[in-house]
N, C-alpha and C positions, 0 to 999 in steps of 0.2 A: 492599448492592449487590455484584455479582460482576463482576470485570474479565475481559473477553474480549480476550486479548492477541495482537497481531500480533508474533510472535516474530522475524520476519526483520529488522525495523528494530532490535530489541533487540540482535541479534547484531552488526550493524555498529557500534553504539554501544559495545558491550562490548569489542570487540577494537581499537577505534580507537586509534592510537598516542598516547603521552604527549608533551606539549610538553617540549622540553629547556630547562632553566633555567640562567641565567647565575650568576655568583658572588654576585649580589645576590638571587637567588631569583626573578628576573623571567624571563618567557618569552623565549628567545633567538630573534633573527631574523637571517636572512642574505638579502641582496638584497631586503629588505622582506617576507620571508615567514618564518613560524614554522618552527622546526626540530623535527622529531619523532623519537622513538625507539620502536621496537617494544616492546610490553608482553611481560613474561614470562608463563608459564603461571599463576604465583601471582597476578600482577597482574590477569590476565584473570578468574580465579575471584573475586578480591576485587571486581572491577568488576561482575561478574554478580550477586553477592550483594547488593552495595550498590544496584544499579539496581532489582532486584526489590523490595527492602525499601522503597526510596524511592517507587516507583509505588504499592504497596499501602498505604503509610502516608499519603502525600499525597492519594491518591484516596479514602482511607477505605473501602477495599474489604474485605469480610469473607471473600472467597475469589477464586479466579481459574480460568480455563481458558486455556491457552496453545497456540498453533499455530505450526508451523515448516514451511517448504517441504520437500516430499518429492520424489517422482518423477512425471513426466508432467503433462500439462495438456491437456485436450481442445481448447483454443484453437489448439494447434499443428496440429491436423488441419483447422482452419478456415482458418488463415493460416500457411503454412510460414515466413513472414518475421517472425512474432510474436516479439518480444524478440530477434531475430537480431542486433541491434546491440550486445548485451551480451557481455562476456568469456565464453568457453566454459568456463573453469575457475573454480571458486569461489576466493575469497580464501584466503590461507594458513591463517588461523585459523578459517575458517568451520566446518569439520567438528568441530573441537575444542569450540568454544563451543556448537554445535548439540547435540552429544552430552551436554555438561554440563547444558544446560537440560532435555534429555530425562531424564537420570538423576537430577538433583537436584530439578528442579521439575515433572517429569511433563508436559513439553510434548509435544504430539502432532504427529507427522509427517503432513502433508497430501499425499495422492497423487491425481493425476487432475484436481485443480482448484487454484485459487490459494488462498493463505492468506487473501486478502481475501474470497473466497467463504465459506470456513469460518467466518471471524469474523462475517460478515453473517448467515449462516444460523443460527449459534448465538445471536447477540445478539437475533435476532427471535423466538427460541423462548421467551423469558421476559422480562417487563417489567423485571426486576431486573438483567438482563445488560447491561453497558455496553461497547461497542466501545472499546478502549484502544489508541491508535496515534498515530503522527505522519504516517502516509501520507495524502496529500491526498485520495486516492480513497475511503478508508474514512471520513475526517472529512467528506467531502462528501456522504455518504449521509443520507437523512432520519432524524432522531432525535436523541437526546442521546448525545454521545460525550465521551471524555476524552483530551486531548492531553497525554501524560505529559512530553514535553520542555518544554512551556511551562507545565505545571501549570494547564491551562485546561480548563473545561467548554465544549463546543461544541454548540449546538442548531441544527439545520438543518431548515428547513421542507420540505414536499413540493415546493413550487414552486421553492425554491432548489436542491434536489437535481436536479430535472428540468432546470432551466436549465443547471446545470453539466454534466450528461451531454450535452446537445445542443450545448453549446459545444465539448466534447471531440470530438463527432462531426464538427464542422466543422473544428476546428483540429488534431485528431489528438493523439497523446501520444508525444512523441519518446522517452521512457524505455522505452516498450513497442514502439517501431518501428511505430506506427500512424500513417499519413500524413494521414488526413483529406482535406480538399479542398486541392488543390495551390495554394500561394501565398496561402492564406487564413488570417488570424490572428484574434485576439480582437476587434479593432475591427470587422472584417467580420461576425463572429459576432454581436456586439452589435447591429449594424444589421439583420442578417437576422432576428433573433429578437425585435426590438422590436415590441411590441403584437401578437404572434402568439398565437393561442389553441391551435393544434395544431402543435407543434414538428415531429413526424415528417414530416408532409406537406410542410412548408416546406423541411426539410433534404433530404429525398429529391429534391424538385424541383431543388434546387441541385446535387446530385450528378449528376442526369440532364442538366442544362444544361451542366455542365462536361465530363462524360465520355461522354455519350450514353446511350441507354436501357439497352442490355445491360450495358456496363461500369459505368455509374452505379448501377444497381440491385444488381449483384453486389458492388461496393465498399461500398455502403451497408449491406447486410446482413452482410457480412464484418466491417466495423468495429463494427457494432452488437453482434454476438455476441461479439466480442473485448473490447469495452469494458464490456459489461453485467456488473455484479457480481451473482452468483446469490443468490436468496433461498430456494432449495431445490435439492437434488441427490439423485437416486435412490441409495439405499444409504448415504448419509451419516447417521451417528448422532451425536446431541448427547452430548458427553463429560460425565463426572461432574465436579463442582466440586472443586477442590483446596483 
């Protein structure tokens, strides 16, 4: 099996600070919270090598393809507010770890689309390719996936994947600054989608009822195109396995 890796989540894990230990070697707390200290470059490199080895060993993968966020994303042209709630600057160690994964492990920079898109397109190209991630959007896609943080294999049916997507259309995704229906949460989504055969029609109707025809239809398709993870993209080439 070949691991198709979401490198963005790896980066955050690799440079995450270390817990400060007390004189007994136990994690130190102040005001009930753990105290952290920034990793050195040497510790970051060690963390990167250790994590890559752990994933490939525990998952029993014979090779991998890794992707990391690059420049641009067509979704910004659909919705200028897409991910506009995130910090404008990358975390301090982001570029260092990103370049290390590119140089050492041949990770590929993804431009124009999300890493999620690249992972999905690639894993669908070969039945031996397994999406390897901790991101709930990737792990919520139809198919067999590997959650490297929990060391768990996840199997999602077509119906489960569709249900998750349309719940997101209703509730939105705060991490990506996608609003969904105003004031509607998962309980409302569960009620709305219960015993429904055609999710799109039901959800579109809810958008129109809340926002009116013009705005409702516009918001529906804007959110749909921002939330949908691609299964193909013109010009995208499946990379070689490492």
